[in-house]
C-alpha positions in Angstrom: 0.0 0.0 0.0 1.3 3.5 -0.9 0.9 6.2 1.6 0.6 9.8 0.4 2.9 12.3 1.5 1.1 15.3 3.2 4.0 17.4 3.9 7.9 17.7 4.2 10.2 20.3 5.7 13.9 20.5 6.1 15.0 22.3 9.2 18.4 23.6 10.2 18.5 24.7 13.8 21.1 26.6 15.7 23.4 28.1 13.3 25.5 30.2 15.4 27.1 33.4 14.1 28.7 36.4 15.5 27.4 39.6 13.9 27.6 43.2 14.2 23.9 43.7 14.0 22.1 46.1 16.3 20.7 49.4 17.1 23.1 50.6 19.7 27.0 51.3 18.7 28.1 48.9 21.4 26.4 46.3 19.5 28.0 47.4 15.9 31.4 47.4 17.6 31.4 44.8 20.0 29.2 42.3 18.3 26.5 39.9 19.5 26.0 36.1 19.3 23.1 35.1 17.2 21.3 31.7 16.7 19.4 31.1 13.5 16.8 28.3 12.6 15.5 27.7 9.3 12.4 25.6 8.4 12.0 25.0 4.6 9.0 23.5 2.8 9.0 22.4 -0.8 9.2 19.9 -3.4 11.0 17.0 -1.9 8.9 14.3 -3.8 11.9 13.4 -6.4 14.4 13.0 -3.6 12.4 10.6 -1.9 12.5 7.9 -4.4 15.8 8.8 -6.1 18.1 9.3 -2.7 20.0 12.3 -4.6 21.1 15.4 -3.0 20.4 17.1 -6.5 16.6 16.3 -6.0 16.4 18.1 -2.4 17.7 21.2 -1.0 21.2 21.1 0.2 21.0 22.4 3.8 24.9 22.9 4.0 24.4 25.6 1.4 21.4 27.1 3.3 23.9 27.6 6.1 26.4 29.2 4.0 23.7 31.4 2.8 23.1 32.6 6.3 26.8 32.9 6.9 27.3 34.9 3.9 24.6 37.4 4.6 25.8 37.7 8.3 29.2 39.0 6.8 27.9 41.1 3.9 26.7 43.8 5.8 25.4 45.0 9.3 21.7 45.2 10.1 20.2 47.7 12.8 17.3 45.4 13.4 17.1 41.6 13.6 13.9 41.9 11.6 15.7 43.2 8.4 18.5 40.5 9.1 15.8 37.9 9.3 13.9 39.1 6.2 17.1 39.3 4.1 17.9 35.7 4.8 14.3 34.6 4.0 14.4 36.4 0.5 17.8 34.8 -0.1 16.6 31.2 0.4 13.6 31.7 -1.8 16.0 33.3 -4.4 18.6 30.6 -4.1 16.7 27.5 -3.8 14.1 26.9 -6.5 12.7 23.6 -4.8 11.8 25.7 -1.7 8.2 27.1 -1.7 8.0 28.4 2.0 10.6 29.4 4.5 10.4 30.2 8.3 13.5 32.0 9.7 13.9 32.7 13.4 16.8 34.9 14.4 17.8 35.1 18.2 20.1 37.5 19.5 21.7 35.7 22.5 21.9 37.6 25.8 21.2 41.0 24.2 23.1 44.0 25.8 21.4 46.2 28.2 18.5 43.9 29.2 20.1 42.2 32.2 19.4 38.5 32.3 17.7 37.7 29.2 18.4 34.6 27.1 17.4 36.1 23.7 15.4 38.7 21.8 13.8 37.0 18.7 12.2 37.3 15.5 10.4 34.7 13.6 8.9 35.4 10.0 7.7 33.1 7.3 7.6 33.8 3.6 6.3 31.8 0.5 6.5 32.1 -3.0 
């Protein structure tokens, strides 16, 4: 009996980067630690039977895109940082139909004992 695939998602969680993103001068000079999660939905049907990476989404390339965006420029807001990541995912991976991006600024400056400040956004084609 064949079972019908109802959904498939590739997740990459806890991508750690140090970035100089933030509204305050100290954040842009001293840097912050960030953790980024990606959840991508798309057409994975071909890879289920072929078992070939070319028929899926290469999550090592997803991680590289995040690292490249982190290095390319500094953002004042984590919202715009997350938005750029989401756009790059949809632009760079044709099989991807939807992307959810969560950016956590870990132990943000000036907030005392706070684990993170975060944004999560979702985009689709």
